[in-house]
C-alpha positions as CSV (number, residue, x, y, z in Angstrom):
1,M,15.1,2.8,-21.9
2,K,15.1,6.5,-21.0
3,Y,12.9,9.1,-22.9
4,Y,13.5,12.8,-23.1
5,V,11.1,15.7,-23.6
6,Y,13.2,18.6,-24.9
7,V,12.6,22.2,-25.8
8,L,14.7,23.9,-28.5
9,R,15.0,27.6,-28.7
10,S,15.8,29.2,-32.0
11,L,18.8,31.5,-31.9
12,S,17.7,33.3,-35.1
13,R,14.0,33.9,-34.6
14,H,11.3,33.9,-31.9
15,Y,10.5,30.2,-31.9
16,M,10.4,27.2,-29.5
17,Y,10.0,23.6,-30.4
18,V,8.9,20.8,-28.0
19,G,9.8,17.2,-28.8
20,L,10.2,13.7,-27.5
21,T,13.0,11.2,-28.1
22,S,15.0,8.3,-26.7
23,N,18.3,9.6,-28.2
24,L,18.6,13.2,-27.3
25,E,22.1,13.8,-28.8
26,Q,21.1,12.3,-32.2
27,R,17.8,14.1,-32.3
28,F,19.4,17.5,-31.5
29,S,21.9,16.9,-34.3
30,T,19.1,16.2,-36.7
31,H,17.4,19.5,-35.9
32,Q,20.7,21.4,-36.1
33,A,21.5,19.9,-39.5
34,G,18.1,20.9,-40.9
35,R,16.9,17.4,-41.5
36,N,13.6,18.1,-39.7
37,R,11.1,19.9,-42.0
38,T,9.3,21.7,-39.2
39,T,12.3,23.2,-37.6
40,A,14.8,23.7,-40.5
41,P,13.8,27.3,-41.1
42,Y,14.5,28.3,-37.5
43,R,18.1,27.0,-37.2
44,P,20.4,27.2,-35.3
45,F,19.0,26.0,-31.9
46,Q,19.9,26.1,-28.3
47,L,18.8,23.1,-26.2
48,Y,16.7,25.1,-23.8
49,H,15.1,22.6,-21.4
50,V,15.3,18.8,-21.0
51,E,13.3,16.4,-18.8
52,R,14.0,12.6,-18.5
53,F,11.4,9.9,-18.1
54,S,11.4,6.2,-17.5
55,S,8.5,5.5,-19.8
56,R,7.4,6.7,-23.2
57,I,3.8,7.2,-21.9
58,K,4.9,9.6,-19.1
59,A,7.2,11.5,-21.5
60,R,4.3,11.8,-24.0
61,H,2.0,13.2,-21.3
62,R,4.6,15.8,-20.4
63,E,5.2,16.7,-24.1
64,K,1.5,17.2,-24.6
65,Y,1.4,19.5,-21.5
66,L,4.3,21.6,-22.7
67,K,2.6,22.1,-26.0
68,S,-0.6,23.2,-24.3
69,G,-1.4,26.8,-23.2
70,S,-0.4,26.1,-19.6
71,G,2.8,24.4,-20.7
72,K,3.7,27.4,-22.9
73,E,3.2,29.7,-20.0
74,F,5.5,27.4,-17.9
75,L,8.2,27.7,-20.6
76,K,7.7,31.5,-20.7
77,G,8.4,31.5,-17.0
78,L,11.7,29.7,-17.6
79,S,12.6,32.4,-20.1
80,L,11.9,35.2,-17.6
81,E,14.0,33.5,-14.9
82,D,16.9,33.0,-17.4
83,L,16.8,36.7,-18.3
84,E,16.8,37.8,-14.7
85,N,19.7,35.5,-13.9
86,S,21.8,36.7,-16.8
């Protein structure tokens, strides 16, 4: 089974969400439909960054990292690169 760590970026407000799932398409649809209490106020979303892992343990470690201060800085770096390449 494959696991995905994903980052959603709100298109309406300054907000990013980091999550983990084994079914990325279904999970993204859940967020977009507002069925997730945490993310519902920030809809709609863009799927901003995705990483695939072969084990849930590895994916969970990466998710924890991306939610940490260092991980947030990493994600901000992706934002800057995207703006420069636009």
